[in-house]
PDB file of N, CA, C and O in Angstrom, chain B, residues numbered from 101:
ATOM      1  N   MET B 101      39.422  21.584 -21.633  1.00  0.00           N
ATOM      2  CA  MET B 101      39.033  20.914 -22.842  1.00  0.00           C
ATOM      3  C   MET B 101      37.538  20.432 -22.704  1.00  0.00           C
ATOM      4  O   MET B 101      37.117  20.029 -21.620  1.00  0.00           O
ATOM      5  N   ASP B 102      36.797  20.481 -23.762  1.00  0.00           N
ATOM      6  CA  ASP B 102      35.458  20.061 -23.722  1.00  0.00           C
ATOM      7  C   ASP B 102      35.367  18.639 -23.651  1.00  0.00           C
ATOM      8  O   ASP B 102      36.047  17.979 -24.438  1.00  0.00           O
ATOM      9  N   PRO B 103      34.534  17.999 -22.721  1.00  0.00           N
ATOM     10  CA  PRO B 103      34.468  16.595 -22.529  1.00  0.00           C
ATOM     11  C   PRO B 103      34.047  15.820 -23.783  1.00  0.00           C
ATOM     12  O   PRO B 103      34.532  14.714 -24.023  1.00  0.00           O
ATOM     13  N   ILE B 104      33.147  16.402 -24.577  1.00  0.00           N
ATOM     14  CA  ILE B 104      32.679  15.797 -25.827  1.00  0.00           C
ATOM     15  C   ILE B 104      33.871  15.561 -26.725  1.00  0.00           C
ATOM     16  O   ILE B 104      34.079  14.448 -27.207  1.00  0.00           O
ATOM     17  N   LYS B 105      34.694  16.648 -26.964  1.00  0.00           N
ATOM     18  CA  LYS B 105      35.852  16.486 -27.854  1.00  0.00           C
ATOM     19  C   LYS B 105      36.839  15.437 -27.240  1.00  0.00           C
ATOM     20  O   LYS B 105      37.430  14.652 -27.981  1.00  0.00           O
ATOM     21  N   LEU B 106      37.009  15.426 -25.937  1.00  0.00           N
ATOM     22  CA  LEU B 106      37.867  14.413 -25.330  1.00  0.00           C
ATOM     23  C   LEU B 106      37.359  13.014 -25.595  1.00  0.00           C
ATOM     24  O   LEU B 106      38.163  12.128 -25.883  1.00  0.00           O
ATOM     25  N   PHE B 107      36.072  12.776 -25.512  1.00  0.00           N
ATOM     26  CA  PHE B 107      35.565  11.497 -25.737  1.00  0.00           C
ATOM     27  C   PHE B 107      35.700  11.064 -27.233  1.00  0.00           C
ATOM     28  O   PHE B 107      35.940   9.900 -27.552  1.00  0.00           O
ATOM     29  N   ILE B 108      35.539  12.025 -28.077  1.00  0.00           N
ATOM     30  CA  ILE B 108      35.686  11.705 -29.520  1.00  0.00           C
ATOM     31  C   ILE B 108      37.141  11.411 -29.864  1.00  0.00           C
ATOM     32  O   ILE B 108      37.451  10.534 -30.671  1.00  0.00           O
ATOM     33  N   LYS B 109      38.027  12.181 -29.218  1.00  0.00           N
ATOM     34  CA  LYS B 109      39.506  12.035 -29.610  1.00  0.00           C
ATOM     35  C   LYS B 109      40.081  10.796 -28.982  1.00  0.00           C
ATOM     36  O   LYS B 109      41.048  10.243 -29.506  1.00  0.00           O
ATOM     37  N   ARG B 110      39.515  10.322 -27.852  1.00  0.00           N
ATOM     38  CA  ARG B 110      40.050   9.195 -27.151  1.00  0.00           C
ATOM     39  C   ARG B 110      39.089   8.141 -26.973  1.00  0.00           C
ATOM     40  O   ARG B 110      38.594   7.982 -25.857  1.00  0.00           O
ATOM     41  N   PRO B 111      38.750   7.372 -27.975  1.00  0.00           N
ATOM     42  CA  PRO B 111      37.787   6.301 -27.893  1.00  0.00           C
ATOM     43  C   PRO B 111      38.041   5.212 -26.863  1.00  0.00           C
ATOM     44  O   PRO B 111      37.107   4.678 -26.265  1.00  0.00           O
ATOM     45  N   ILE B 112      39.294   4.893 -26.663  1.00  0.00           N
ATOM     46  CA  ILE B 112      39.645   3.831 -25.756  1.00  0.00           C
ATOM     47  C   ILE B 112      39.348   4.328 -24.302  1.00  0.00           C
ATOM     48  O   ILE B 112      38.860   3.532 -23.500  1.00  0.00           O
ATOM     49  N   LEU B 113      39.609   5.548 -23.953  1.00  0.00           N
ATOM     50  CA  LEU B 113      39.305   6.092 -22.673  1.00  0.00           C
ATOM     51  C   LEU B 113      37.764   6.088 -22.445  1.00  0.00           C
ATOM     52  O   LEU B 113      37.289   5.778 -21.353  1.00  0.00           O
ATOM     53  N   THR B 114      36.999   6.444 -23.517  1.00  0.00           N
ATOM     54  CA  THR B 114      35.579   6.514 -23.469  1.00  0.00           C
ATOM     55  C   THR B 114      35.105   5.093 -23.236  1.00  0.00           C
ATOM     56  O   THR B 114      34.233   4.914 -22.385  1.00  0.00           O
ATOM     57  N   SER B 115      35.589   4.089 -23.898  1.00  0.00           N
ATOM     58  CA  SER B 115      35.137   2.646 -23.695  1.00  0.00           C
ATOM     59  C   SER B 115      35.546   2.189 -22.252  1.00  0.00           C
ATOM     60  O   SER B 115      34.796   1.429 -21.640  1.00  0.00           O
ATOM     61  N   MET B 116      36.649   2.605 -21.724  1.00  0.00           N
ATOM     62  CA  MET B 116      37.026   2.140 -20.414  1.00  0.00           C
ATOM     63  C   MET B 116      36.183   2.799 -19.306  1.00  0.00           C
ATOM     64  O   MET B 116      35.938   2.192 -18.263  1.00  0.00           O
ATOM     65  N   ILE B 117      35.756   4.015 -19.538  1.00  0.00           N
ATOM     66  CA  ILE B 117      34.852   4.660 -18.607  1.00  0.00           C
ATOM     67  C   ILE B 117      33.510   3.964 -18.637  1.00  0.00           C
ATOM     68  O   ILE B 117      32.917   3.688 -17.595  1.00  0.00           O
ATOM     69  N   ILE B 118      33.034   3.682 -19.841  1.00  0.00           N
ATOM     70  CA  ILE B 118      31.694   3.036 -19.904  1.00  0.00           C
ATOM     71  C   ILE B 118      31.774   1.562 -19.342  1.00  0.00           C
ATOM     72  O   ILE B 118      30.860   1.076 -18.676  1.00  0.00           O
ATOM     73  N   LEU B 119      32.881   0.919 -19.644  1.00  0.00           N
ATOM     74  CA  LEU B 119      33.049  -0.442 -19.051  1.00  0.00           C
ATOM     75  C   LEU B 119      33.051  -0.319 -17.517  1.00  0.00           C
ATOM     76  O   LEU B 119      32.369  -1.105 -16.859  1.00  0.00           O
ATOM     77  N   ALA B 120      33.777   0.619 -16.929  1.00  0.00           N
ATOM     78  CA  ALA B 120      33.839   0.753 -15.488  1.00  0.00           C
ATOM     79  C   ALA B 120      32.434   1.018 -14.868  1.00  0.00           C
ATOM     80  O   ALA B 120      32.075   0.463 -13.829  1.00  0.00           O
ATOM     81  N   VAL B 121      31.646   1.913 -15.575  1.00  0.00           N
ATOM     82  CA  VAL B 121      30.293   2.201 -15.080  1.00  0.00           C
ATOM     83  C   VAL B 121      29.448   0.908 -15.064  1.00  0.00           C
ATOM     84  O   VAL B 121      28.794   0.576 -14.075  1.00  0.00           O
ATOM     85  N   VAL B 122      29.494   0.201 -16.198  1.00  0.00           N
ATOM     86  CA  VAL B 122      28.749  -1.081 -16.280  1.00  0.00           C
ATOM     87  C   VAL B 122      29.159  -2.104 -15.216  1.00  0.00           C
ATOM     88  O   VAL B 122      28.315  -2.704 -14.550  1.00  0.00           O
ATOM     89  N   VAL B 123      30.417  -2.278 -15.080  1.00  0.00           N
ATOM     90  CA  VAL B 123      30.973  -3.251 -14.071  1.00  0.00           C
ATOM     91  C   VAL B 123      30.541  -2.834 -12.620  1.00  0.00           C
ATOM     92  O   VAL B 123      30.132  -3.689 -11.835  1.00  0.00           O
ATOM     93  N   PHE B 124      30.632  -1.551 -12.285  1.00  0.00           N
ATOM     94  CA  PHE B 124      30.182  -1.129 -10.943  1.00  0.00           C
ATOM     95  C   PHE B 124      28.699  -1.308 -10.771  1.00  0.00           C
ATOM     96  O   PHE B 124      28.207  -1.628  -9.689  1.00  0.00           O
ATOM     97  N   GLY B 125      27.979  -1.089 -11.892  1.00  0.00           N
ATOM     98  CA  GLY B 125      26.547  -1.232 -11.882  1.00  0.00           C
ATOM     99  C   GLY B 125      26.137  -2.648 -11.678  1.00  0.00           C
ATOM    100  O   GLY B 125      25.186  -2.928 -10.949  1.00  0.00           O
ATOM    101  N   VAL B 126      26.841  -3.550 -12.310  1.00  0.00           N
ATOM    102  CA  VAL B 126      26.496  -5.000 -12.209  1.00  0.00           C
ATOM    103  C   VAL B 126      26.822  -5.529 -10.731  1.00  0.00           C
ATOM    104  O   VAL B 126      26.109  -6.366 -10.178  1.00  0.00           O
ATOM    105  N   PHE B 127      27.854  -5.021 -10.198  1.00  0.00           N
ATOM    106  CA  PHE B 127      28.298  -5.488  -8.797  1.00  0.00           C
ATOM    107  C   PHE B 127      27.341  -4.776  -7.761  1.00  0.00           C
ATOM    108  O   PHE B 127      27.108  -5.308  -6.676  1.00  0.00           O
ATOM    109  N   SER B 128      26.823  -3.629  -8.099  1.00  0.00           N
ATOM    110  CA  SER B 128      25.948  -2.925  -7.106  1.00  0.00           C
ATOM    111  C   SER B 128      24.535  -3.364  -7.168  1.00  0.00           C
ATOM    112  O   SER B 128      23.818  -3.280  -6.171  1.00  0.00           O
ATOM    113  N   TRP B 129      24.096  -3.838  -8.322  1.00  0.00           N
ATOM    114  CA  TRP B 129      22.729  -4.289  -8.433  1.00  0.00           C
ATOM    115  C   TRP B 129      22.150  -5.224  -7.238  1.00  0.00           C
ATOM    116  O   TRP B 129      21.078  -4.933  -6.707  1.00  0.00           O
ATOM    117  N   PRO B 130      22.866  -6.305  -6.856  1.00  0.00           N
ATOM    118  CA  PRO B 130      22.287  -7.088  -5.736  1.00  0.00           C
ATOM    119  C   PRO B 130      22.208  -6.350  -4.433  1.00  0.00           C
ATOM    120  O   PRO B 130      21.384  -6.705  -3.590  1.00  0.00           O
ATOM    121  N   LYS B 131      23.033  -5.325  -4.217  1.00  0.00           N
ATOM    122  CA  LYS B 131      23.048  -4.642  -2.996  1.00  0.00           C
ATOM    123  C   LYS B 131      22.098  -3.496  -2.871  1.00  0.00           C
ATOM    124  O   LYS B 131      22.088  -2.825  -1.839  1.00  0.00           O
ATOM    125  N   ILE B 132      21.277  -3.233  -3.899  1.00  0.00           N
ATOM    126  CA  ILE B 132      20.368  -2.097  -3.858  1.00  0.00           C
ATOM    127  C   ILE B 132      19.263  -2.204  -2.741  1.00  0.00           C
ATOM    128  O   ILE B 132      18.977  -1.266  -1.997  1.00  0.00           O
ATOM    129  N   GLY B 133      18.714  -3.359  -2.705  1.00  0.00           N
ATOM    130  CA  GLY B 133      17.749  -3.579  -1.625  1.00  0.00           C
ATOM    131  C   GLY B 133      16.355  -3.015  -1.788  1.00  0.00           C
ATOM    132  O   GLY B 133      15.702  -2.647  -0.811  1.00  0.00           O
ATOM    133  N   VAL B 134      15.914  -2.952  -2.994  1.00  0.00           N
ATOM    134  CA  VAL B 134      14.621  -2.392  -3.336  1.00  0.00           C
ATOM    135  C   VAL B 134      13.726  -3.485  -3.800  1.00  0.00           C
ATOM    136  O   VAL B 134      14.070  -4.150  -4.778  1.00  0.00           O
ATOM    137  N   ASP B 135      12.593  -3.733  -3.178  1.00  0.00           N
ATOM    138  CA  ASP B 135      11.621  -4.730  -3.590  1.00  0.00           C
ATOM    139  C   ASP B 135      10.688  -4.318  -4.709  1.00  0.00           C
ATOM    140  O   ASP B 135      10.118  -3.230  -4.630  1.00  0.00           O
ATOM    141  N   GLN B 136      10.502  -5.084  -5.706  1.00  0.00           N
ATOM    142  CA  GLN B 136       9.592  -4.677  -6.749  1.00  0.00           C
ATOM    143  C   GLN B 136       8.163  -4.729  -6.160  1.00  0.00           C
ATOM    144  O   GLN B 136       7.346  -3.849  -6.434  1.00  0.00           O
ATOM    145  N   LEU B 137       7.872  -5.759  -5.356  1.00  0.00           N
ATOM    146  CA  LEU B 137       6.582  -5.895  -4.711  1.00  0.00           C
ATOM    147  C   LEU B 137       6.709  -5.879  -3.274  1.00  0.00           C
ATOM    148  O   LEU B 137       6.697  -6.940  -2.650  1.00  0.00           O
ATOM    149  N   PRO B 138       6.839  -4.678  -2.651  1.00  0.00           N
ATOM    150  CA  PRO B 138       7.027  -4.655  -1.180  1.00  0.00           C
ATOM    151  C   PRO B 138       5.824  -5.153  -0.408  1.00  0.00           C
ATOM    152  O   PRO B 138       4.696  -5.076  -0.896  1.00  0.00           O
ATOM    153  N   ASN B 139       6.051  -5.661   0.789  1.00  0.00           N
ATOM    154  CA  ASN B 139       5.041  -6.176   1.626  1.00  0.00           C
ATOM    155  C   ASN B 139       4.421  -5.026   2.386  1.00  0.00           C
ATOM    156  O   ASN B 139       4.995  -4.528   3.354  1.00  0.00           O
ATOM    157  N   VAL B 140       3.179  -4.581   1.920  1.00  0.00           N
ATOM    158  CA  VAL B 140       2.510  -3.439   2.446  1.00  0.00           C
ATOM    159  C   VAL B 140       1.220  -3.865   3.221  1.00  0.00           C
ATOM    160  O   VAL B 140       0.417  -4.626   2.681  1.00  0.00           O
ATOM    161  N   ASP B 141       1.030  -3.421   4.383  1.00  0.00           N
ATOM    162  CA  ASP B 141      -0.235  -3.644   5.104  1.00  0.00           C
ATOM    163  C   ASP B 141      -1.124  -2.465   4.934  1.00  0.00           C
ATOM    164  O   ASP B 141      -0.803  -1.372   5.399  1.00  0.00           O
ATOM    165  N   ILE B 142      -2.258  -2.656   4.267  1.00  0.00           N
ATOM    166  CA  ILE B 142      -3.242  -1.576   4.055  1.00  0.00           C
ATOM    167  C   ILE B 142      -4.134  -1.545   5.352  1.00  0.00           C
ATOM    168  O   ILE B 142      -4.728  -2.555   5.731  1.00  0.00           O
ATOM    169  N   PRO B 143      -4.198  -0.437   5.964  1.00  0.00           N
ATOM    170  CA  PRO B 143      -4.971  -0.318   7.219  1.00  0.00           C
ATOM    171  C   PRO B 143      -6.424  -0.090   7.048  1.00  0.00           C
ATOM    172  O   PRO B 143      -6.920   1.004   7.315  1.00  0.00           O
ATOM    173  N   ILE B 144      -7.131  -1.102   6.605  1.00  0.00           N
ATOM    174  CA  ILE B 144      -8.512  -1.083   6.419  1.00  0.00           C
ATOM    175  C   ILE B 144      -9.169  -2.256   7.154  1.00  0.00           C
ATOM    176  O   ILE B 144      -8.729  -3.400   7.041  1.00  0.00           O
ATOM    177  N   VAL B 145     -10.177  -1.964   7.872  1.00  0.00           N
ATOM    178  CA  VAL B 145     -10.912  -2.984   8.706  1.00  0.00           C
ATOM    179  C   VAL B 145     -12.322  -2.885   8.260  1.00  0.00           C
ATOM    180  O   VAL B 145     -12.847  -1.773   8.198  1.00  0.00           O
ATOM    181  N   THR B 146     -13.036  -4.051   7.917  1.00  0.00           N
ATOM    182  CA  THR B 146     -14.363  -4.108   7.635  1.00  0.00           C
ATOM    183  C   THR B 146     -15.058  -5.023   8.783  1.00  0.00           C
ATOM    184  O   THR B 146     -14.616  -6.129   9.095  1.00  0.00           O
ATOM    185  N   VAL B 147     -16.117  -4.468   9.326  1.00  0.00           N
ATOM    186  CA  VAL B 147     -16.813  -5.147  10.394  1.00  0.00           C
ATOM    187  C   VAL B 147     -18.240  -5.502   9.814  1.00  0.00           C
ATOM    188  O   VAL B 147     -18.976  -4.642   9.330  1.00  0.00           O
ATOM    189  N   THR B 148     -18.562  -6.814   9.903  1.00  0.00           N
ATOM    190  CA  THR B 148     -19.852  -7.262   9.482  1.00  0.00           C
ATOM    191  C   THR B 148     -20.553  -7.975  10.689  1.00  0.00           C
ATOM    192  O   THR B 148     -20.011  -8.894  11.302  1.00  0.00           O
ATOM    193  N   THR B 149     -21.751  -7.504  10.974  1.00  0.00           N
ATOM    194  CA  THR B 149     -22.492  -8.085  12.184  1.00  0.00           C
ATOM    195  C   THR B 149     -23.840  -8.631  11.558  1.00  0.00           C
ATOM    196  O   THR B 149     -24.352  -8.158  10.543  1.00  0.00           O
ATOM    197  N   VAL B 150     -24.333  -9.653  12.268  1.00  0.00           N
ATOM    198  CA  VAL B 150     -25.553 -10.275  11.804  1.00  0.00           C
ATOM    199  C   VAL B 150     -26.433 -10.440  13.040  1.00  0.00           C
ATOM    200  O   VAL B 150     -26.007 -10.921  14.090  1.00  0.00           O
ATOM    201  N   LEU B 151     -27.744  -9.994  12.848  1.00  0.00           N
ATOM    202  CA  LEU B 151     -28.677 -10.184  13.816  1.00  0.00           C
ATOM    203  C   LEU B 151     -29.931 -10.805  13.198  1.00  0.00           C
ATOM    204  O   LEU B 151     -30.833 -10.106  12.737  1.00  0.00           O
ATOM    205  N   PRO B 152     -29.959 -12.225  13.205  1.00  0.00           N
ATOM    206  CA  PRO B 152     -31.044 -12.879  12.487  1.00  0.00           C
ATOM    207  C   PRO B 152     -32.490 -12.516  12.875  1.00  0.00           C
ATOM    208  O   PRO B 152     -32.840 -12.461  14.054  1.00  0.00           O
ATOM    209  N   GLY B 153     -33.243 -12.292  11.932  1.00  0.00           N
ATOM    210  CA  GLY B 153     -34.672 -11.984  12.211  1.00  0.00           C
ATOM    211  C   GLY B 153     -35.035 -10.585  12.540  1.00  0.00           C
ATOM    212  O   GLY B 153     -36.208 -10.268  12.734  1.00  0.00           O
ATOM    213  N   ALA B 154     -33.985  -9.682  12.613  1.00  0.00           N
ATOM    214  CA  ALA B 154     -34.234  -8.252  13.020  1.00  0.00           C
ATOM    215  C   ALA B 154     -34.405  -7.425  11.717  1.00  0.00           C
ATOM    216  O   ALA B 154     -33.900  -7.765  10.647  1.00  0.00           O
ATOM    217  N   ASP B 155     -35.129  -6.355  11.888  1.00  0.00           N
ATOM    218  CA  ASP B 155     -35.346  -5.423  10.758  1.00  0.00           C
ATOM    219  C   ASP B 155     -34.212  -4.430  10.811  1.00  0.00           C
ATOM    220  O   ASP B 155     -33.504  -4.390  11.817  1.00  0.00           O
ATOM    221  N   PRO B 156     -33.992  -3.606   9.764  1.00  0.00           N
ATOM    222  CA  PRO B 156     -32.882  -2.696   9.612  1.00  0.00           C
ATOM    223  C   PRO B 156     -32.868  -1.665  10.822  1.00  0.00           C
ATOM    224  O   PRO B 156     -31.802  -1.347  11.351  1.00  0.00           O
ATOM    225  N   GLU B 157     -34.020  -1.186  11.217  1.00  0.00           N
ATOM    226  CA  GLU B 157     -34.112  -0.209  12.267  1.00  0.00           C
ATOM    227  C   GLU B 157     -33.533  -0.746  13.575  1.00  0.00           C
ATOM    228  O   GLU B 157     -32.773  -0.051  14.250  1.00  0.00           O
ATOM    229  N   THR B 158     -33.909  -2.047  13.952  1.00  0.00           N
ATOM    230  CA  THR B 158     -33.399  -2.651  15.160  1.00  0.00           C
ATOM    231  C   THR B 158     -31.968  -2.908  14.991  1.00  0.00           C
ATOM    232  O   THR B 158     -31.230  -2.692  15.952  1.00  0.00           O
ATOM    233  N   ILE B 159     -31.495  -3.331  13.918  1.00  0.00           N
ATOM    234  CA  ILE B 159     -30.021  -3.489  13.755  1.00  0.00           C
ATOM    235  C   ILE B 159     -29.244  -2.252  13.958  1.00  0.00           C
ATOM    236  O   ILE B 159     -28.179  -2.233  14.575  1.00  0.00           O
ATOM    237  N   GLU B 160     -29.826  -1.178  13.402  1.00  0.00           N
ATOM    238  CA  GLU B 160     -29.229   0.196  13.527  1.00  0.00           C
ATOM    239  C   GLU B 160     -29.082   0.550  15.017  1.00  0.00           C
ATOM    240  O   GLU B 160     -28.003   0.901  15.495  1.00  0.00           O
ATOM    241  N   LYS B 161     -30.225   0.439  15.729  1.00  0.00           N
ATOM    242  CA  LYS B 161     -30.258   0.889  17.093  1.00  0.00           C
ATOM    243  C   LYS B 161     -29.496   0.009  18.080  1.00  0.00           C
ATOM    244  O   LYS B 161     -28.823   0.511  18.980  1.00  0.00           O
ATOM    245  N   ASP B 162     -29.611  -1.354  17.898  1.00  0.00           N
ATOM    246  CA  ASP B 162     -29.084  -2.216  18.817  1.00  0.00           C
ATOM    247  C   ASP B 162     -27.662  -2.744  18.549  1.00  0.00           C
ATOM    248  O   ASP B 162     -26.963  -3.196  19.456  1.00  0.00           O
ATOM    249  N   VAL B 163     -27.273  -2.669  17.296  1.00  0.00           N
ATOM    250  CA  VAL B 163     -25.957  -3.218  16.895  1.00  0.00           C
ATOM    251  C   VAL B 163     -25.039  -2.056  16.379  1.00  0.00           C
ATOM    252  O   VAL B 163     -24.005  -1.734  16.965  1.00  0.00           O
ATOM    253  N   THR B 164     -25.456  -1.503  15.334  1.00  0.00           N
ATOM    254  CA  THR B 164     -24.540  -0.552  14.531  1.00  0.00           C
ATOM    255  C   THR B 164     -24.218   0.714  15.394  1.00  0.00           C
ATOM    256  O   THR B 164     -23.050   1.099  15.453  1.00  0.00           O
ATOM    257  N   GLU B 165     -25.157   1.341  16.030  1.00  0.00           N
ATOM    258  CA  GLU B 165     -24.797   2.516  16.745  1.00  0.00           C
ATOM    259  C   GLU B 165     -23.884   2.290  17.901  1.00  0.00           C
ATOM    260  O   GLU B 165     -22.918   3.038  18.047  1.00  0.00           O
ATOM    261  N   PRO B 166     -24.133   1.244  18.795  1.00  0.00           N
ATOM    262  CA  PRO B 166     -23.235   1.025  19.837  1.00  0.00           C
ATOM    263  C   PRO B 166     -21.816   0.551  19.324  1.00  0.00           C
ATOM    264  O   PRO B 166     -20.792   0.857  19.933  1.00  0.00           O
ATOM    265  N   LEU B 167     -21.811  -0.175  18.225  1.00  0.00           N
ATOM    266  CA  LEU B 167     -20.510  -0.592  17.727  1.00  0.00           C
ATOM    267  C   LEU B 167     -19.751   0.598  17.112  1.00  0.00           C
ATOM    268  O   LEU B 167     -18.524   0.614  17.206  1.00  0.00           O
ATOM    269  N   GLU B 168     -20.382   1.562  16.508  1.00  0.00           N
ATOM    270  CA  GLU B 168     -19.710   2.762  16.011  1.00  0.00           C
ATOM    271  C   GLU B 168     -19.213   3.589  17.196  1.00  0.00           C
ATOM    272  O   GLU B 168     -18.109   4.128  17.134  1.00  0.00           O
ATOM    273  N   GLU B 169     -19.964   3.703  18.234  1.00  0.00           N
ATOM    274  CA  GLU B 169     -19.455   4.454  19.487  1.00  0.00           C
ATOM    275  C   GLU B 169     -18.174   3.888  20.011  1.00  0.00           C
ATOM    276  O   GLU B 169     -17.258   4.632  20.361  1.00  0.00           O
ATOM    277  N   VAL B 170     -18.088   2.523  20.075  1.00  0.00           N
ATOM    278  CA  VAL B 170     -16.971   1.827  20.574  1.00  0.00           C
ATOM    279  C   VAL B 170     -15.808   2.056  19.567  1.00  0.00           C
ATOM    280  O   VAL B 170     -14.706   2.404  19.992  1.00  0.00           O
ATOM    281  N   LEU B 171     -16.042   1.858  18.186  1.00  0.00           N
ATOM    282  CA  LEU B 171     -14.943   1.961  17.344  1.00  0.00           C
ATOM    283  C   LEU B 171     -14.379   3.337  17.111  1.00  0.00           C
ATOM    284  O   LEU B 171     -13.255   3.478  16.629  1.00  0.00           O
ATOM    285  N   ASN B 172     -15.181   4.404  17.463  1.00  0.00           N
ATOM    286  CA  ASN B 172     -14.645   5.745  17.432  1.00  0.00           C
ATOM    287  C   ASN B 172     -13.665   6.115  18.477  1.00  0.00           C
ATOM    288  O   ASN B 172     -13.015   7.160  18.432  1.00  0.00           O
ATOM    289  N   THR B 173     -13.567   5.150  19.507  1.00  0.00           N
ATOM    290  CA  THR B 173     -12.586   5.425  20.597  1.00  0.00           C
ATOM    291  C   THR B 173     -11.249   4.764  20.289  1.00  0.00           C
ATOM    292  O   THR B 173     -10.315   4.880  21.083  1.00  0.00           O
ATOM    293  N   VAL B 174     -11.133   4.068  19.146  1.00  0.00           N
ATOM    294  CA  VAL B 174      -9.911   3.328  18.843  1.00  0.00           C
ATOM    295  C   VAL B 174      -8.812   4.403  18.506  1.00  0.00           C
ATOM    296  O   VAL B 174      -9.029   5.282  17.673  1.00  0.00           O
ATOM    297  N   PRO B 175      -7.656   4.297  19.171  1.00  0.00           N
ATOM    298  CA  PRO B 175      -6.601   5.310  18.856  1.00  0.00           C
ATOM    299  C   PRO B 175      -6.099   5.133  17.461  1.00  0.00           C
ATOM    300  O   PRO B 175      -6.002   4.001  16.985  1.00  0.00           O
ATOM    301  N   GLY B 176      -5.786   6.165  16.809  1.00  0.00           N
ATOM    302  CA  GLY B 176      -5.210   6.126  15.415  1.00  0.00           C
ATOM    303  C   GLY B 176      -6.253   6.005  14.325  1.00  0.00           C
ATOM    304  O   GLY B 176      -5.887   5.957  13.150  1.00  0.00           O
ATOM    305  N   LEU B 177      -7.482   5.955  14.639  1.00  0.00           N
ATOM    306  CA  LEU B 177      -8.544   5.814  13.629  1.00  0.00           C
ATOM    307  C   LEU B 177      -8.662   7.124  12.958  1.00  0.00           C
ATOM    308  O   LEU B 177      -8.879   8.148  13.607  1.00  0.00           O
ATOM    309  N   GLN B 178      -8.521   7.118  11.638  1.00  0.00           N
ATOM    310  CA  GLN B 178      -8.598   8.436  10.886  1.00  0.00           C
ATOM    311  C   GLN B 178      -9.998   8.604  10.345  1.00  0.00           C
ATOM    312  O   GLN B 178     -10.502   9.728  10.372  1.00  0.00           O
ATOM    313  N   LYS B 179     -10.632   7.629   9.882  1.00  0.00           N
ATOM    314  CA  LYS B 179     -11.874   7.821   9.194  1.00  0.00           C
ATOM    315  C   LYS B 179     -12.784   6.566   9.461  1.00  0.00           C
ATOM    316  O   LYS B 179     -12.338   5.421   9.393  1.00  0.00           O
ATOM    317  N   LEU B 180     -14.061   6.854   9.764  1.00  0.00           N
ATOM    318  CA  LEU B 180     -15.066   5.830   9.892  1.00  0.00           C
ATOM    319  C   LEU B 180     -16.099   6.095   8.879  1.00  0.00           C
ATOM    320  O   LEU B 180     -16.813   7.095   8.951  1.00  0.00           O
ATOM    321  N   THR B 181     -16.202   5.190   7.897  1.00  0.00           N
ATOM    322  CA  THR B 181     -17.193   5.461   6.834  1.00  0.00           C
ATOM    323  C   THR B 181     -18.604   5.096   7.233  1.00  0.00           C
ATOM    324  O   THR B 181     -18.862   4.494   8.275  1.00  0.00           O
ATOM    325  N   ARG B 182     -19.490   5.486   6.364  1.00  0.00           N
ATOM    326  CA  ARG B 182     -20.905   5.273   6.599  1.00  0.00           C
ATOM    327  C   ARG B 182     -21.259   3.822   6.709  1.00  0.00           C
ATOM    328  O   ARG B 182     -20.776   3.006   5.923  1.00  0.00           O
ATOM    329  N   SER B 183     -22.066   3.488   7.635  1.00  0.00           N
ATOM    330  CA  SER B 183     -22.471   2.087   7.785  1.00  0.00           C
ATOM    331  C   SER B 183     -23.913   1.877   7.236  1.00  0.00           C
ATOM    332  O   SER B 183     -24.712   2.811   7.173  1.00  0.00           O
ATOM    333  N   THR B 184     -24.192   0.691   6.868  1.00  0.00           N
ATOM    334  CA  THR B 184     -25.489   0.364   6.372  1.00  0.00           C
ATOM    335  C   THR B 184     -26.095  -0.819   7.177  1.00  0.00           C
ATOM    336  O   THR B 184     -25.392  -1.754   7.559  1.00  0.00           O
ATOM    337  N   SER B 185     -27.318  -0.744   7.399  1.00  0.00           N
ATOM    338  CA  SER B 185     -28.088  -1.764   8.018  1.00  0.00           C
ATOM    339  C   SER B 185     -29.194  -2.268   7.140  1.00  0.00           C
ATOM    340  O   SER B 185     -30.032  -1.493   6.678  1.00  0.00           O
ATOM    341  N   ARG B 186     -29.209  -3.556   6.903  1.00  0.00           N
ATOM    342  CA  ARG B 186     -30.277  -4.052   5.986  1.00  0.00           C
ATOM    343  C   ARG B 186     -30.689  -5.453   6.432  1.00  0.00           C
ATOM    344  O   ARG B 186     -30.064  -6.103   7.270  1.00  0.00           O
ATOM    345  N   THR B 187     -31.777  -5.860   5.814  1.00  0.00           N
ATOM    346  CA  THR B 187     -32.245  -7.189   6.122  1.00  0.00           C
ATOM    347  C   THR B 187     -31.510  -8.212   5.289  1.00  0.00           C
ATOM    348  O   THR B 187     -31.390  -8.062   4.073  1.00  0.00           O
ATOM    349  N   SER B 188     -31.012  -9.260   5.943  1.00  0.00           N
ATOM    350  CA  SER B 188     -30.145 -10.226   5.120  1.00  0.00           C
ATOM    351  C   SER B 188     -31.050 -11.206   4.572  1.00  0.00           C
ATOM    352  O   SER B 188     -32.011 -11.647   5.203  1.00  0.00           O
ATOM    353  N   ARG B 189     -30.729 -11.562   3.345  1.00  0.00           N
ATOM    354  CA  ARG B 189     -31.524 -12.628   2.573  1.00  0.00           C
ATOM    355  C   ARG B 189     -30.739 -13.907   2.607  1.00  0.00           C
ATOM    356  O   ARG B 189     -31.258 -14.939   2.182  1.00  0.00           O
ATOM    357  N   ARG B 190     -29.529 -13.900   3.084  1.00  0.00           N
ATOM    358  CA  ARG B 190     -28.730 -15.155   3.130  1.00  0.00           C
ATOM    359  C   ARG B 190     -28.961 -15.754   4.486  1.00  0.00           C
ATOM    360  O   ARG B 190     -29.164 -15.003   5.440  1.00  0.00           O
ATOM    361  N   SER B 191     -28.942 -17.090   4.639  1.00  0.00           N
ATOM    362  CA  SER B 191     -28.943 -17.743   5.842  1.00  0.00           C
ATOM    363  C   SER B 191     -27.489 -18.089   6.229  1.00  0.00           C
ATOM    364  O   SER B 191     -26.773 -18.801   5.525  1.00  0.00           O
ATOM    365  N   TRP B 192     -27.112 -17.551   7.367  1.00  0.00           N
ATOM    366  CA  TRP B 192     -25.674 -17.730   7.782  1.00  0.00           C
ATOM    367  C   TRP B 192     -25.579 -18.987   8.553  1.00  0.00           C
ATOM    368  O   TRP B 192     -24.493 -19.353   9.004  1.00  0.00           O
TER     369      TRP B 192
END
């Protein structure tokens, strides 16, 4: 027998099936265990260095290049983005 015809001919059976699905759904809802806002750690590190009174070329040679060489040896590092060296206008 076609299920559509069965549901039309037997409305009480249809109502009981729908009620059973709703009841099981309500009781299962707290046990699902899915967070709407999961706690995710984004693996990004930003390094800022300051060398007061130095020009960008000196910062590049004395600070940035040695730091990049050491950071490239970190295990699991997938990408090292371009660094910039500039004169700071802020007083730290």
